[in-house]
MOPAC internal coordinates of N, CA, C and O (Angstrom, degrees):
PM7 1SCF
backbone

  N    0.0000 0     0.00 0     0.00 0    0    0    0
  C    1.4056 1     0.00 0     0.00 0    1    0    0
  C    1.5487 1   109.61 1     0.00 0    2    1    0
  O    1.2310 1   124.63 1   -42.66 1    3    2    1
  N    1.3288 1   108.72 1   137.34 1    3    2    1
  C    1.5058 1   119.23 1  -177.57 1    5    3    2
  C    1.5613 1   108.27 1  -106.56 1    6    5    3
  O    1.2310 1   121.94 1   -47.93 1    7    6    5
  N    1.2871 1   113.90 1   132.07 1    7    6    5
  C    1.4746 1   120.80 1   172.47 1    9    7    6
  C    1.3774 1   107.55 1   -98.10 1   10    9    7
  O    1.2310 1   120.61 1   -54.59 1   11   10    9
  N    1.4640 1   116.44 1   125.41 1   11   10    9
  C    1.3847 1   120.21 1   179.63 1   13   11   10
  C    1.5683 1   107.50 1  -115.84 1   14   13   11
  O    1.2310 1   121.15 1   -61.11 1   15   14   13
  N    1.3387 1   115.40 1   118.89 1   15   14   13
  C    1.4601 1   121.66 1  -178.07 1   17   15   14
  C    1.5304 1   109.54 1  -115.68 1   18   17   15
  O    1.2310 1   122.83 1   -62.43 1   19   18   17
  N    1.3618 1   112.18 1   117.57 1   19   18   17
  C    1.4913 1   119.75 1  -175.55 1   21   19   18
  C    1.5029 1   109.87 1  -165.97 1   22   21   19
  O    1.2310 1   120.76 1   -44.72 1   23   22   21
  N    1.2923 1   116.15 1   135.28 1   23   22   21
  C    1.4789 1   118.49 1   179.14 1   25   23   22
  C    1.6171 1   112.15 1   -80.82 1   26   25   23
  O    1.2310 1   121.14 1   171.01 1   27   26   25
  N    1.2602 1   115.43 1    -8.99 1   27   26   25
  C    1.4734 1   124.40 1  -179.89 1   29   27   26
  C    1.5169 1   109.45 1   -90.78 1   30   29   27
  O    1.2310 1   120.01 1   -78.81 1   31   30   29
  N    1.3509 1   117.58 1   101.19 1   31   30   29
  C    1.4348 1   122.22 1  -175.27 1   33   31   30
  C    1.5299 1   111.59 1   -63.48 1   34   33   31
  O    1.2310 1   119.97 1   143.78 1   35   34   33
  N    1.2519 1   117.66 1   -36.22 1   35   34   33
  C    1.4770 1   121.87 1   177.74 1   37   35   34
  C    1.4790 1   111.18 1   -63.06 1   38   37   35
  O    1.2310 1   119.62 1   130.07 1   39   38   37
  N    1.3432 1   118.33 1   -49.93 1   39   38   37
  C    1.5776 1   120.41 1   176.28 1   41   39   38
  C    1.4686 1   109.08 1   -56.52 1   42   41   39
  O    1.2310 1   119.00 1   134.62 1   43   42   41
  N    1.3161 1   119.52 1   -45.38 1   43   42   41
  C    1.4716 1   122.88 1  -176.63 1   45   43   42
  C    1.5798 1   106.41 1   -58.08 1   46   45   43
  O    1.2310 1   119.95 1   128.59 1   47   46   45
  N    1.3448 1   117.71 1   -51.41 1   47   46   45
  C    1.4396 1   118.67 1  -179.15 1   49   47   46
  C    1.5273 1   113.55 1   -56.82 1   50   49   47
  O    1.2310 1   120.60 1   138.74 1   51   50   49
  N    1.2982 1   116.46 1   -41.26 1   51   50   49
  C    1.4370 1   117.88 1  -177.75 1   53   51   50
  C    1.6480 1   110.19 1   -65.64 1   54   53   51
  O    1.2310 1   122.36 1   134.77 1   55   54   53
  N    1.2798 1   113.08 1   -45.23 1   55   54   53
  C    1.4220 1   119.19 1  -176.44 1   57   55   54
  C    1.5858 1   107.02 1   -70.71 1   58   57   55
  O    1.2310 1   118.49 1   133.86 1   59   58   57
  N    1.2310 1   120.48 1   -46.14 1   59   58   57
  C    1.4394 1   123.06 1   173.79 1   61   59   58
  C    1.4439 1   114.76 1   -51.17 1   62   61   59
  O    1.2310 1   121.48 1   129.89 1   63   62   61
  N    1.3077 1   114.77 1   -50.11 1   63   62   61
  C    1.5318 1   121.14 1   178.16 1   65   63   62
  C    1.4904 1   110.59 1   -57.88 1   66   65   63
  O    1.2310 1   117.96 1   136.44 1   67   66   65
  N    1.3032 1   121.49 1   -43.56 1   67   66   65
  C    1.3974 1   129.46 1  -178.51 1   69   67   66
  C    1.5287 1   108.91 1   -63.63 1   70   69   67
  O    1.2310 1   120.55 1   130.21 1   71   70   69
  N    1.3433 1   116.56 1   -49.79 1   71   70   69
  C    1.4384 1   123.39 1  -175.45 1   73   71   70
  C    1.5927 1   109.77 1   -65.05 1   74   73   71
  O    1.2310 1   122.26 1   133.35 1   75   74   73
  N    1.3847 1   113.27 1   -46.65 1   75   74   73
  C    1.4324 1   117.40 1  -177.83 1   77   75   74
  C    1.5929 1   113.33 1   -65.64 1   78   77   75
  O    1.2310 1   121.36 1   149.30 1   79   78   77
  N    1.3356 1   114.99 1   -30.70 1   79   78   77
  C    1.4411 1   122.65 1  -179.05 1   81   79   78
  C    1.6459 1   106.40 1   -74.11 1   82   81   79
  O    1.2310 1   121.79 1   169.65 1   83   82   81
  N    1.2655 1   114.17 1   -10.35 1   83   82   81
  C    1.4772 1   115.77 1   176.74 1   85   83   82
  C    1.5835 1   107.08 1  -117.16 1   86   85   83
  O    1.2310 1   118.61 1  -152.06 1   87   86   85
  N    1.2327 1   120.26 1    27.94 1   87   86   85
  C    1.4606 1   128.82 1   164.11 1   89   87   86
  C    1.5752 1   109.77 1    76.13 1   90   89   87
  O    1.2310 1   117.95 1  -153.08 1   91   90   89
  N    1.3087 1   121.50 1    26.92 1   91   90   89
  C    1.3532 1   124.07 1   175.57 1   93   91   90
  C    1.4627 1   110.48 1   -97.01 1   94   93   91
  O    1.2310 1   116.50 1   -38.32 1   95   94   93
  N    1.2595 1   124.27 1   141.68 1   95   94   93
  C    1.5092 1   123.80 1   168.09 1   97   95   94
  C    1.4809 1   107.57 1   -89.87 1   98   97   95
  O    1.2310 1   119.76 1   -37.57 1   99   98   97
  N    1.3560 1   118.05 1   142.43 1   99   98   97
  C    1.3851 1   127.81 1  -174.53 1  101   99   98
  C    1.5516 1   113.04 1  -128.45 1  102  101   99
  O    1.2310 1   120.83 1   -45.73 1  103  102  101
  N    1.3000 1   116.02 1   134.27 1  103  102  101
  C    1.4136 1   120.78 1   168.31 1  105  103  102
  C    1.5427 1   106.08 1  -120.46 1  106  105  103
  O    1.2310 1   121.40 1   -27.85 1  107  106  105
  N    1.3392 1   114.93 1   152.15 1  107  106  105
  C    1.5040 1   118.13 1  -173.27 1  109  107  106
  C    1.5235 1   109.97 1  -124.16 1  110  109  107
  O    1.2310 1   123.50 1   -27.76 1  111  110  109
  N    1.3568 1   110.89 1   152.24 1  111  110  109
  C    1.4990 1   120.06 1   172.39 1  113  111  110
  C    1.5378 1   104.14 1  -136.46 1  114  113  111
  O    1.2310 1   121.27 1   -39.40 1  115  114  113
  N    1.2841 1   115.18 1   140.60 1  115  114  113
  C    1.5547 1   117.93 1   176.16 1  117  115  114
  C    1.4117 1   115.04 1   -92.89 1  118  117  115
  O    1.2310 1   118.29 1  -173.31 1  119  118  117
  N    1.3191 1   120.86 1     6.69 1  119  118  117
  C    1.4498 1   122.27 1   179.44 1  121  119  118
  C    1.5216 1   110.39 1  -167.04 1  122  121  119
  O    1.2310 1   122.39 1    -8.33 1  123  122  121
  N    1.3732 1   113.03 1   171.67 1  123  122  121
  C    1.4754 1   115.31 1  -173.16 1  125  123  122
  C    1.5294 1   115.96 1   -66.44 1  126  125  123
  O    1.2310 1   120.37 1   132.32 1  127  126  125
  N    1.2335 1   116.90 1   -47.68 1  127  126  125
  C    1.5719 1   119.11 1  -176.95 1  129  127  126
  C    1.4976 1   107.88 1   -64.04 1  130  129  127
  O    1.2310 1   117.85 1   140.63 1  131  130  129
  N    1.2345 1   121.69 1   -39.37 1  131  130  129
  C    1.5180 1   123.52 1   179.76 1  133  131  130
  C    1.4888 1   105.62 1   -69.30 1  134  133  131
  O    1.2310 1   118.22 1   139.84 1  135  134  133
  N    1.3117 1   121.00 1   -40.16 1  135  134  133
  C    1.5344 1   121.81 1   177.06 1  137  135  134
  C    1.4309 1   112.80 1   -60.52 1  138  137  135
  O    1.2310 1   118.38 1   141.16 1  139  138  137
  N    1.3284 1   120.69 1   -38.84 1  139  138  137
  C    1.4864 1   121.99 1   177.60 1  141  139  138
  C    1.4657 1   111.00 1   -68.43 1  142  141  139
  O    1.2310 1   119.83 1   142.28 1  143  142  141
  N    1.2608 1   117.93 1   -37.72 1  143  142  141
  C    1.5047 1   122.65 1   178.52 1  145  143  142
  C    1.5078 1   106.12 1   -64.12 1  146  145  143
  O    1.2310 1   119.79 1   132.97 1  147  146  145
  N    1.3538 1   118.01 1   -47.03 1  147  146  145
  C    1.4900 1   122.90 1  -179.35 1  149  147  146
  C    1.5408 1   110.06 1   -61.74 1  150  149  147
  O    1.2310 1   118.39 1   140.30 1  151  150  149
  N    1.3410 1   120.68 1   -39.70 1  151  150  149
  C    1.3655 1   125.52 1   175.40 1  153  151  150
  C    1.5020 1   112.46 1   -54.03 1  154  153  151
  O    1.2310 1   120.84 1   126.20 1  155  154  153
  N    1.3768 1   116.01 1   -53.80 1  155  154  153
  C    1.4556 1   122.68 1   174.96 1  157  155  154
  C    1.4143 1   114.71 1   -58.78 1  158  157  155
  O    1.2310 1   117.37 1   143.66 1  159  158  157
  N    1.3617 1   122.62 1   -36.34 1  159  158  157
  C    1.4441 1   123.70 1  -177.71 1  161  159  158
  C    1.4062 1   112.67 1   -83.23 1  162  161  159
  O    1.2310 1   118.18 1   146.78 1  163  162  161
  N    1.2863 1   121.07 1   -33.22 1  163  162  161
  C    1.4864 1   126.06 1  -171.64 1  165  163  162
  C    1.5302 1   116.66 1   -99.76 1  166  165  163
  O    1.2310 1   120.27 1   151.62 1  167  166  165
  N    1.3080 1   117.09 1   -28.38 1  167  166  165
  C    1.4694 1   123.25 1  -176.46 1  169  167  166
  C    1.4951 1   111.43 1    53.90 1  170  169  167
  O    1.2310 1   118.47 1  -120.06 1  171  170  169
  N    1.3660 1   120.53 1    59.94 1  171  170  169
  C    1.4610 1   122.62 1  -174.60 1  173  171  170
  C    1.5993 1   110.73 1   -70.44 1  174  173  171
  O    1.2310 1   122.56 1   -20.88 1  175  174  173
  N    1.2640 1   112.71 1   159.12 1  175  174  173
  C    1.5051 1   115.95 1   175.50 1  177  175  174
  C    1.5544 1   113.46 1   -80.08 1  178  177  175
  O    1.2310 1   121.86 1   162.42 1  179  178  177
  N    1.3158 1   114.05 1   -17.58 1  179  178  177
  C    1.5089 1   118.49 1   176.35 1  181  179  178
  C    1.4483 1   110.18 1  -157.61 1  182  181  179
  O    1.2310 1   120.79 1   -24.42 1  183  182  181
  N    1.3782 1   116.09 1   155.58 1  183  182  181
  C    1.5102 1   123.64 1   178.23 1  185  183  182
  C    1.4708 1   105.34 1  -123.73 1  186  185  183
  O    1.2310 1   120.96 1   -37.88 1  187  186  185
  N    1.3730 1   115.77 1   142.12 1  187  186  185
  C    1.4484 1   127.38 1   166.82 1  189  187  186
  C    1.4602 1   104.62 1  -118.59 1  190  189  187
  O    1.2310 1   119.45 1   -61.82 1  191  190  189
  N    1.3238 1   118.66 1   118.18 1  191  190  189
  C    1.4441 1   121.27 1  -175.19 1  193  191  190
  C    1.6101 1   107.45 1  -127.74 1  194  193  191
  O    1.2310 1   121.80 1   -42.40 1  195  194  193
  N    1.3234 1   114.15 1   137.60 1  195  194  193
  C    1.4790 1   121.21 1   173.78 1  197  195  194
  C    1.5788 1   105.56 1   -75.13 1  198  197  195
  O    1.2310 1   122.28 1   -31.93 1  199  198  197
  N    1.3467 1   113.23 1   148.07 1  199  198  197
  C    1.5223 1   115.37 1   178.22 1  201  199  198
  C    1.4757 1   111.05 1   -85.89 1  202  201  199
  O    1.2310 1   118.63 1   143.90 1  203  202  201
  N    1.3209 1   120.21 1   -36.10 1  203  202  201
  C    1.5006 1   120.78 1  -172.96 1  205  203  202
  C    1.5674 1   103.60 1  -104.90 1  206  205  203
  O    1.2310 1   121.64 1   -73.33 1  207  206  205
  N    1.3809 1   114.47 1   106.67 1  207  206  205
  C    1.4453 1   116.50 1   170.22 1  209  207  206
  C    1.5088 1   106.20 1  -139.93 1  210  209  207
  O    1.2310 1   122.10 1   -24.28 1  211  210  209
  N    1.3655 1   113.58 1   155.72 1  211  210  209
  C    1.4705 1   115.47 1  -179.03 1  213  211  210
  C    1.5560 1   107.74 1   -72.52 1  214  213  211
  O    1.2310 1   121.82 1   -29.33 1  215  214  213
  N    1.3597 1   114.12 1   150.67 1  215  214  213
  C    1.3952 1   120.30 1   178.91 1  217  215  214
  C    1.5513 1   110.98 1    83.34 1  218  217  215
  O    1.2310 1   119.61 1    83.87 1  219  218  217
  N    1.3465 1   118.35 1   -96.13 1  219  218  217
  C    1.3812 1   120.84 1   178.25 1  221  219  218
  C    1.5820 1   112.28 1  -104.24 1  222  221  219
  O    1.2310 1   120.35 1   -62.81 1  223  222  221
  N    1.3355 1   116.94 1   117.19 1  223  222  221
  C    1.4360 1   116.96 1  -176.22 1  225  223  222
  C    1.5248 1   112.34 1   -80.80 1  226  225  223
  O    1.2310 1   122.34 1    -1.66 1  227  226  225
  N    1.3906 1   113.13 1   178.34 1  227  226  225
  C    1.4087 1   119.41 1  -172.27 1  229  227  226
  C    1.5002 1   114.32 1   -63.89 1  230  229  227
  O    1.2310 1   120.43 1   146.62 1  231  230  229
  N    1.3820 1   116.77 1   -33.38 1  231  230  229
  C    1.4364 1   119.13 1  -176.58 1  233  231  230
  C    1.6336 1   107.89 1   -68.34 1  234  233  231
  O    1.2310 1   122.69 1   142.65 1  235  234  233
  N    1.3225 1   112.46 1   -37.35 1  235  234  233
  C    1.4787 1   115.73 1   178.10 1  237  235  234
  C    1.5796 1   109.51 1   -65.75 1  238  237  235
  O    1.2310 1   122.80 1   139.80 1  239  238  237
  N    1.2320 1   112.23 1   -40.20 1  239  238  237
  C    1.6285 1   117.23 1   179.19 1  241  239  238
  C    1.5568 1   105.67 1   -59.47 1  242  241  239
  O    1.2310 1   122.48 1   126.52 1  243  242  241
  N    1.3144 1   112.86 1   -53.48 1  243  242  241
  C    1.5508 1   115.46 1  -176.70 1  245  243  242
  C    1.4920 1   112.83 1   -54.20 1  246  245  243
  O    1.2310 1   121.43 1   130.88 1  247  246  245
  N    1.3415 1   114.87 1   -49.12 1  247  246  245
  C    1.5246 1   119.41 1   179.06 1  249  247  246
  C    1.4751 1   110.48 1   -64.51 1  250  249  247
  O    1.2310 1   116.09 1   144.39 1  251  250  249
  N    1.3283 1   125.03 1   -35.61 1  251  250  249
  C    1.4025 1   122.35 1   179.75 1  253  251  250
  C    1.5079 1   112.21 1   -70.33 1  254  253  251
  O    1.2310 1   120.52 1   140.93 1  255  254  253
  N    1.3078 1   116.62 1   -39.07 1  255  254  253
  C    1.4332 1   120.70 1  -178.78 1  257  255  254
  C    1.5541 1   109.81 1   -72.63 1  258  257  255
  O    1.2310 1   119.12 1   147.24 1  259  258  257
  N    1.3112 1   119.28 1   -32.76 1  259  258  257
  C    1.4255 1   125.87 1   171.70 1  261  259  258
  C    1.5613 1   113.65 1   -61.00 1  262  261  259
  O    1.2310 1   122.24 1   144.89 1  263  262  261
  N    1.3561 1   113.32 1   -35.11 1  263  262  261
  C    1.4008 1   117.11 1   175.67 1  265  263  262
  C    1.5335 1   112.36 1   -73.37 1  266  265  263
  O    1.2310 1   120.40 1   151.55 1  267  266  265
  N    1.3006 1   116.83 1   -28.45 1  267  266  265
  C    1.5215 1   122.62 1   175.50 1  269  267  266
  C    1.5324 1   108.22 1   -72.61 1  270  269  267
  O    1.2310 1   121.69 1   128.78 1  271  270  269
  N    1.3813 1   114.38 1   -51.22 1  271  270  269
  C    1.4424 1   121.22 1  -174.75 1  273  271  270
  C    1.4711 1   111.06 1  -146.57 1  274  273  271
  O    1.2310 1   121.66 1   -77.10 1  275  274  273
  N    1.3715 1   114.42 1   102.90 1  275  274  273
  C    1.4932 1   117.57 1  -175.69 1  277  275  274
  C    1.4718 1   110.73 1   -64.56 1  278  277  275
  O    1.2310 1   117.74 1   159.92 1  279  278  277
  N    1.3422 1   121.91 1   -20.08 1  279  278  277
  C    1.4933 1   121.86 1   177.73 1  281  279  278
  C    1.4817 1   117.18 1   -91.94 1  282  281  279
  O    1.2310 1   122.67 1  -168.46 1  283  282  281
  N    1.3203 1   112.49 1    11.54 1  283  282  281
  C    1.4738 1   117.29 1   179.89 1  285  283  282
  C    1.5451 1   112.48 1   -60.74 1  286  285  283
  O    1.2310 1   120.96 1   -37.11 1  287  286  285
  N    1.2603 1   115.78 1   142.89 1  287  286  285
  C    1.5201 1   118.95 1   179.41 1  289  287  286
  C    1.5497 1   109.12 1   -97.11 1  290  289  287
  O    1.2310 1   118.69 1   -63.65 1  291  290  289
  N    1.3414 1   120.10 1   116.35 1  291  290  289
  C    1.3964 1   121.54 1  -170.02 1  293  291  290
  C    1.5532 1   109.71 1  -129.74 1  294  293  291
  O    1.2310 1   120.35 1   -46.86 1  295  294  293
  N    1.3174 1   116.94 1   133.14 1  295  294  293
  C    1.4248 1   125.14 1   167.46 1  297  295  294
  C    1.4386 1   114.68 1  -111.95 1  298  297  295
  O    1.2310 1   117.53 1   -55.20 1  299  298  297
  N    1.2419 1   122.31 1   124.80 1  299  298  297
  C    1.4840 1   129.24 1   177.19 1  301  299  298
  C    1.4881 1   111.58 1   -94.01 1  302  301  299
  O    1.2310 1   119.41 1   -46.40 1  303  302  301
  N    1.3147 1   118.72 1   133.60 1  303  302  301
  C    1.4427 1   122.90 1   176.02 1  305  303  302
  C    1.5588 1   108.32 1  -123.55 1  306  305  303
  O    1.2310 1   123.93 1   -32.45 1  307  306  305
  N    1.3927 1   110.07 1   147.55 1  307  306  305
  C    1.4919 1   112.86 1   178.49 1  309  307  306
  C    1.5966 1   104.26 1  -144.62 1  310  309  307
  O    1.2310 1   125.94 1   -36.85 1  311  310  309
  N    1.3466 1   106.20 1   143.15 1  311  310  309
  C    1.5385 1   113.98 1   174.76 1  313  311  310
  C    1.5180 1   112.88 1   -83.82 1  314  313  311
  O    1.2310 1   120.60 1   156.66 1  315  314  313
  N    1.3050 1   116.46 1   -23.34 1  315  314  313
  C    1.4701 1   121.69 1   178.96 1  317  315  314
  C    1.4542 1   107.22 1  -133.35 1  318  317  315
  O    1.2310 1   119.54 1   -55.52 1  319  318  317
  N    1.3200 1   118.48 1   124.48 1  319  318  317
  C    1.5328 1   120.01 1  -179.99 1  321  319  318
  C    1.4560 1   110.02 1   -61.98 1  322  321  319
  O    1.2310 1   120.30 1   141.58 1  323  322  321
  N    1.2884 1   117.04 1   -38.42 1  323  322  321
  C    1.5736 1   121.58 1  -179.05 1  325  323  322
  C    1.5309 1   106.97 1  -129.65 1  326  325  323
  O    1.2310 1   121.51 1   -39.72 1  327  326  325
  N    1.3054 1   114.72 1   140.28 1  327  326  325
  C    1.4920 1   120.93 1   170.13 1  329  327  326
  C    1.5047 1   105.07 1  -148.88 1  330  329  327
  O    1.2310 1   122.37 1   -41.56 1  331  330  329
  N    1.2816 1   113.07 1   138.44 1  331  330  329
  C    1.5146 1   119.65 1  -176.58 1  333  331  330
  C    1.5620 1   113.21 1    42.19 1  334  333  331
  O    1.2310 1   122.72 1  -132.19 1  335  334  333
  N    1.3416 1   112.39 1    47.81 1  335  334  333
  C    1.4758 1   123.50 1   178.52 1  337  335  334
  C    1.5510 1   113.08 1    60.10 1  338  337  335
  O    1.2310 1   119.47 1  -159.88 1  339  338  337
  N    1.3315 1   118.61 1    20.12 1  339  338  337
  C    1.4788 1   122.77 1   175.81 1  341  339  338
  C    1.5375 1   103.53 1  -103.22 1  342  341  339
  O    1.2310 1   120.50 1   -54.27 1  343  342  341
  N    1.3457 1   116.65 1   125.73 1  343  342  341
  C    1.3513 1   124.88 1   175.53 1  345  343  342
  C    1.4897 1   111.74 1   -89.08 1  346  345  343
  O    1.2310 1   119.34 1   -84.69 1  347  346  345
  N    1.3715 1   118.86 1    95.31 1  347  346  345
  C    1.4717 1   123.40 1  -171.06 1  349  347  346
  C    1.5070 1   114.45 1   -64.26 1  350  349  347
  O    1.2310 1   120.90 1   149.88 1  351  350  349
  N    1.3979 1   115.88 1   -30.12 1  351  350  349
  C    1.4776 1   121.55 1  -178.19 1  353  351  350
  C    1.5036 1   107.15 1   -69.34 1  354  353  351
  O    1.2310 1   119.68 1   131.43 1  355  354  353
  N    1.3228 1   118.22 1   -48.57 1  355  354  353
  C    1.4288 1   122.07 1   174.14 1  357  355  354
  C    1.5344 1   114.58 1   -61.94 1  358  357  355
  O    1.2310 1   119.03 1   135.43 1  359  358  357
  N    1.3463 1   119.46 1   -44.57 1  359  358  357
  C    1.3757 1   123.79 1  -178.95 1  361  359  358
  C    1.5549 1   109.95 1   -62.18 1  362  361  359
  O    1.2310 1   119.36 1   142.71 1  363  362  361
  N    1.3304 1   118.82 1   -37.29 1  363  362  361
  C    1.4762 1   123.00 1   177.56 1  365  363  362
  C    1.5484 1   111.26 1   -64.51 1  366  365  363
  O    1.2310 1   122.16 1   135.76 1  367  366  365
  N    1.3198 1   113.47 1   -44.24 1  367  366  365
  C    1.5068 1   115.38 1   177.34 1  369  367  366
  C    1.5316 1   113.14 1   -69.61 1  370  369  367
  O    1.2310 1   118.64 1   146.16 1  371  370  369
  N    1.2829 1   120.20 1   -33.84 1  371  370  369
  C    1.4476 1   125.12 1   174.58 1  373  371  370
  C    1.6231 1   107.67 1   -67.61 1  374  373  371
  O    1.2310 1   116.78 1   143.59 1  375  374  373
  N    1.2905 1   123.73 1   -36.41 1  375  374  373
  C    1.3996 1   122.91 1  -175.16 1  377  375  374
  C    1.5772 1   107.77 1   -78.87 1  378  377  375
  O    1.2310 1   120.30 1   163.07 1  379  378  377
  N    1.2656 1   117.04 1   -16.93 1  379  378  377
  C    1.4882 1   118.71 1   176.10 1  381  379  378
  C    1.4674 1   117.21 1   114.52 1  382  381  379
  O    1.2310 1   120.95 1  -159.68 1  383  382  381
  N    1.3254 1   115.78 1    20.32 1  383  382  381
  C    1.5705 1   117.41 1   175.54 1  385  383  382
  C    1.5122 1   112.31 1   -67.38 1  386  385  383
  O    1.2310 1   120.86 1   -40.09 1  387  386  385
  N    1.3252 1   115.96 1   139.91 1  387  386  385
  C    1.4844 1   121.55 1   179.17 1  389  387  386
  C    1.5121 1   107.38 1   -79.19 1  390  389  387
  O    1.2310 1   117.41 1   157.89 1  391  390  389
  N    1.1812 1   122.53 1   -22.11 1  391  390  389
  C    1.5502 1   127.20 1   173.53 1  393  391  390
  C    1.4741 1   109.11 1  -154.28 1  394  393  391
  O    1.2310 1   123.10 1   -21.78 1  395  394  393
  N    1.3706 1   111.66 1   158.22 1  395  394  393
  C    1.4779 1   121.30 1   178.59 1  397  395  394
  C    1.5223 1   108.85 1  -133.59 1  398  397  395
  O    1.2310 1   122.72 1   -52.22 1  399  398  397
  N    1.3090 1   112.39 1   127.78 1  399  398  397
  C    1.4718 1   119.54 1  -179.46 1  401  399  398
  C    1.4668 1   110.54 1  -124.79 1  402  401  399
  O    1.2310 1   120.16 1   -26.50 1  403  402  401
  N    1.3624 1   117.30 1   153.50 1  403  402  401
  C    1.4038 1   123.53 1   175.73 1  405  403  402
  C    1.5713 1   102.15 1   -95.65 1  406  405  403
  O    1.2310 1   119.45 1   -35.81 1  407  406  405
  N    1.3007 1   118.65 1   144.19 1  407  406  405
  C    1.4750 1   124.10 1   177.22 1  409  407  406
  C    1.4631 1   113.50 1   -61.44 1  410  409  407
  O    1.2310 1   119.72 1   164.31 1  411  410  409
  N    1.3849 1   118.15 1   -15.69 1  411  410  409
  C    1.3724 1   117.98 1   174.94 1  413  411  410
  C    1.4693 1   116.79 1   -88.70 1  414  413  411
  O    1.2310 1   120.55 1   172.88 1  415  414  413
  N    1.3313 1   116.55 1    -7.12 1  415  414  413
  C    1.4183 1   124.06 1   175.34 1  417  415  414
  C    1.5590 1   109.82 1   -61.10 1  418  417  415
  O    1.2310 1   119.88 1   -31.91 1  419  418  417
  N    1.2772 1   117.83 1   148.09 1  419  418  417
  C    1.4971 1   123.80 1  -176.36 1  421  419  418
  C    1.5883 1   109.65 1   -64.78 1  422  421  419
  O    1.2310 1   121.17 1   -31.67 1  423  422  421
  N    1.2510 1   115.36 1   148.33 1  423  422  421
  C    1.4496 1   122.07 1   177.92 1  425  423  422
  C    1.5271 1   106.15 1   -55.62 1  426  425  423
  O    1.2310 1   119.20 1   139.29 1  427  426  425
  N    1.3541 1   119.12 1   -40.71 1  427  426  425
  C    1.3922 1   119.59 1   176.08 1  429  427  426
  C    1.4689 1   115.06 1   -50.17 1  430  429  427
  O    1.2310 1   121.54 1   138.08 1  431  430  429
  N    1.3772 1   114.66 1   -41.92 1  431  430  429
  C    1.5539 1   117.36 1   177.45 1  433  431  430
  C    1.5372 1   111.59 1   -61.21 1  434  433  431
  O    1.2310 1   120.24 1   140.61 1  435  434  433
  N    1.3499 1   117.15 1   -39.39 1  435  434  433
  C    1.3663 1   119.43 1   174.01 1  437  435  434
  C    1.6002 1   115.70 1   -58.46 1  438  437  435
  O    1.2310 1   123.54 1   141.77 1  439  438  437
  N    1.3124 1   110.81 1   -38.23 1  439  438  437
  C    1.5162 1   116.96 1   174.77 1  441  439  438
  C    1.5117 1   113.30 1   -66.67 1  442  441  439
  O    1.2310 1   122.58 1   137.15 1  443  442  441
  N    1.2769 1   112.65 1   -42.85 1  443  442  441
  C    1.5887 1   120.72 1   177.73 1  445  443  442
  C    1.5109 1   107.05 1   -58.90 1  446  445  443
  O    1.2310 1   118.91 1   128.21 1  447  446  445
  N    1.3125 1   119.69 1   -51.79 1  447  446  445
  C    1.4429 1   118.80 1  -178.74 1  449  447  446
  C    1.5278 1   119.98 1   -68.74 1  450  449  447
  O    1.2310 1   122.29 1   146.33 1  451  450  449
  N    1.3126 1   113.21 1   -33.67 1  451  450  449
  C    1.4637 1   117.70 1   167.54 1  453  451  450
  C    1.5285 1   112.88 1   -55.95 1  454  453  451
  O    1.2310 1   123.35 1   127.29 1  455  454  453
  N    1.3861 1   111.18 1   -52.71 1  455  454  453
  C    1.4571 1   116.12 1   179.26 1  457  455  454
  C    1.5647 1   112.34 1   -56.87 1  458  457  455
  O    1.2310 1   120.11 1   133.23 1  459  458  457
  N    1.3040 1   117.40 1   -46.77 1  459  458  457
  C    1.4913 1   123.42 1   176.24 1  461  459  458
  C    1.5109 1   113.28 1   -55.22 1  462  461  459
  O    1.2310 1   121.03 1   129.69 1  463  462  461
  N    1.2714 1   115.63 1   -50.31 1  463  462  461
  C    1.6373 1   114.59 1  -171.59 1  465  463  462
  C    1.4861 1   107.60 1   -75.81 1  466  465  463
  O    1.2310 1   120.53 1   153.30 1  467  466  465
  N    1.4389 1   116.60 1   -26.70 1  467  466  465
  C    1.4915 1   114.25 1   176.40 1  469  467  466
  C    1.5321 1   109.43 1   -71.11 1  470  469  467
  O    1.2310 1   120.75 1   141.44 1  471  470  469
  N    1.2835 1   116.17 1   -38.56 1  471  470  469
  C    1.5305 1   118.17 1   178.67 1  473  471  470
  C    1.5383 1   109.26 1   -59.92 1  474  473  471
  O    1.2310 1   121.22 1   135.25 1  475  474  473
  N    1.3884 1   115.26 1   -44.75 1  475  474  473
  C    1.5162 1   120.45 1  -179.87 1  477  475  474
  C    1.5049 1   113.80 1   -66.36 1  478  477  475
  O    1.2310 1   120.85 1   153.90 1  479  478  477
  N    1.3244 1   115.98 1   -26.10 1  479  478  477
  C    1.4858 1   119.57 1  -176.57 1  481  479  478
  C    1.4563 1   110.79 1   -76.54 1  482  481  479
  O    1.2310 1   120.10 1   180.00 1  483  482  481

């Protein structure tokens, strides 16, 4: 099961459709706090989290999930590499993401990274 955390409903629907078409089960959360609750409830095999969300950002989500389970498999995604002088790609790596993707990357790239991190886990 893959937990998809993103405040962008359209992006969630695209990624969910892609994952489900490739035999993955998906649960969704529209924000960081909800995502952490879902993680604890569902114990997913991997997490895909947006980095820029209102309230709790992706770096906080990654750190919170790592506190719960240091072996969690996490992919961070961002629509903008930098925003207000924050480098979200670097921030995701520093927070502990196993992979970092841009939202403009192909859905095939998402599948490749999911497969890779699940193999490594």
